[in-house]
N, C-alpha and C positions, 0 to 999 in steps of 0.2 A: 436829046432828047429821054435817050434814056436815062441820062444823067438828073435829070431836072425832075424826073419819077422819083427818082431813088429819093433828090434831098426834100422832095415833099414828105416821103415817107420817113426820114429823119426829123421832120419837123413835127408830124403827127405824134413820132415815137418820144420826142421831147415835151411834147405837152403830155403825153399821156404819164410820164414820170412825174411831170408837175403836178397833176389832177391828181395823182395814188400820197405824194407826199402832202399836201393840203388836206385832202380829206383823213388823212389818218391825224393830221394835226387839229381837225375839227373834232374828232373821237377822243382825241386825248384831252381837247379842253372842255367838251363833256363832263367825262369820266372827273376831270381834276373839281368838277363842282358836285355833278352828285355823287361820287365815291370819298370825295376830300382827299383825292389824292396828289399830292405834292410832288410826286415822282413823275407824273403824268404832266401836272402845269411845268415842270422845268424842261422837260423834252419837248413843250410846244414853245418853249422861248430859245431854246436851241437850235431849231429846225428855222426859226425863221430865215437865220443869216442865208440855208440852203434855198430856200422860197427866192429871196430876193436876188440870190445869186442869177438860178436858173430863170428867173421871168428876163433879167437881162438877157441871158442867152437865147431863149426863145427870140426875143423882139429883135436883136442884131441878126441872127439866122433869116427870119421870115422878111427883115426889109433888104437883105443882103438879096433873097428869091426876089423880090418885086424889082431892085436894080438892074440885075442881070440878067433876066428871063421875062420880063413884060409880058406875066402871064395874062391870059385870057377868061372870061366865062367860067366855068366850073373851078379852073385852078385857082384863078384869082379870088373867086370866093371863099375857097379853103384859107388863102392865106388870109384875108381881111378876118375872116372870123377866127384863124388860128392868134391872131393878136388880140382880136377883143376878147377872149376866153380867157386867154394868160393875162391880161389885167383883172379881171372876175376871180380867176384864182389866186393871185396874189393879194387882193381884196379881202377873199375870202380867209387867206391865211392871217391877214391883218387882225380881222375881227375874230380868230382864232386864239389869238395872242390876249386881245380885251378879254376874253371871258374867259382866260386862263388868269389874269390878273385880278378879277375880280373873284375866283374861286379861290386866289391866295388870301384875299381878305377875309371871306366867309372862314375861311378854316380857321382865323384867330378867336374863333367860340363855337357854344355847340347851334344847330341848325334847330332854332326854336320854331319854323314854319316847315308842315308837308311840303315836298317838293313833287308830287304827283304829278302836276301839268308840265313841270320844266323838264321830265324826260319823255313825255307826251310831244311835247311840243320839237323836243331834239331829235325824235325818233323820225319826225315826218320831214324836218329839214334837212338831215341825212339822207332822206331817201329821194328826195328833191336832186341835192349833190349826185347821187348814184346813177338816178337815171337820166340827169341833162347829160352828165361825163359820158352814160351808156347811150345815148343819143346820138351823142357827136362820131363814137366811136364806129356806132353802126351805121349810121346815115338813118337814122329811124326817126321820121316827121313824126308818126303817132306817139311815139313814147316823149318825144319833146312835149308835143300838146298835152299831155299828161302830168308835167312838169307846170304847166301854165294853171293848168286846173287845179293844183295843190295852193297855188300861191294863197288864194281866196281863205282855205283852212288856216292856213299859218295865222294870217291877219285875223281871223274870228280867235283864234286861241289865245295869241298875244291880248288881244283886248280883252279876254276874260281874265287872265294872268293877272293883267293891270286890275280891275278891278278888285281881285281875290287880294291882292296885296297891298293897293290903298285901303281899303277894310282892314287890314291886319295892323297898317301903322295906326290906322286912327283910333283902334283898340287900346294900343300899347304905343307907346312915344319909342319905348325903348327898343323895338322890331324896325323904327325907322331905317338904320343905316344897314340892316342886315336887306332889307325889303328892299333898299333902293339899288343893292348889288343884286340882288337877282332881279330885278327893275333891265339894269343894264343886260346883264346875262339873257335876258330875253331877247333885248331890242339887237342885240347883236344877233342873235340867232334867226331873229327875222329879216335880217339884212345879209345875210348869208343866204337866207332863202331868195331875195330879191338877186342876188346876184346868180344864182341856179335859174333863175326864170329868164337873164339876160343871155345864158350860156344856151338855154332851149330855145331864145328867141333867133339866136346867131346859127344854131343848127336847122332851125327853120328857112333862115337867110342861104344856107350851104345847100341845103337839100331840095328846097322849091324857088329858090330864087325870089323870095317873098320877106317883106318887112312887117311885122306887126307890132312893133314898138306903138305904144299909145293908146292902143284900139284894145285897150283892156276887157269893155266891153262885148266884144266882137270876137275874141281871139280864136276860142274854139271853133266858131263855123270859118272864120275868115279864111283860115290856110285849107279847108276840104277839096 
């Protein structure tokens, strides 16, 4: 039993390593956009290989735990949650790569529209990522709930940004390519927020043993 407990700790340690790498990759991709930082974008591309590798390591480790120990109750929920969170983290890493790719396209010309809203939405998304992972580490259901509540704010900001960029394109067709690139950046940030929400839902499943997926309108009260 002691050996199994140690292996569960190893699984959590591997997942925390994955989360730190992904969080850093997201930060660099945003810097690549807002600061036109080509070095940051290149680091995101290099990091993708490590993220893909550690995803496979975590999956194999977790599946072996399931096969060898046949865990029950809370231990089973932990391993299942780890598998799901691992997948969401890998997809966040993919989205960071997509943002960095758009950043390199944006570097080819001058920024011809203010990016006030993009740092705002990026800051909110990064906060969601950090809180969802902290909620997992500390098994904090309240912190997980706060991530779910933030998802609507990201959606609202995305809609406002889309309207602004559409207006920008209508005023001058020369702005279309840049605006489209920025729209993709915003869409990818929103998708990172969605994956953070998935992680928060998995934390609630882990801590409370409840499934709050597909019940967005009742999320905050459903887990009280």
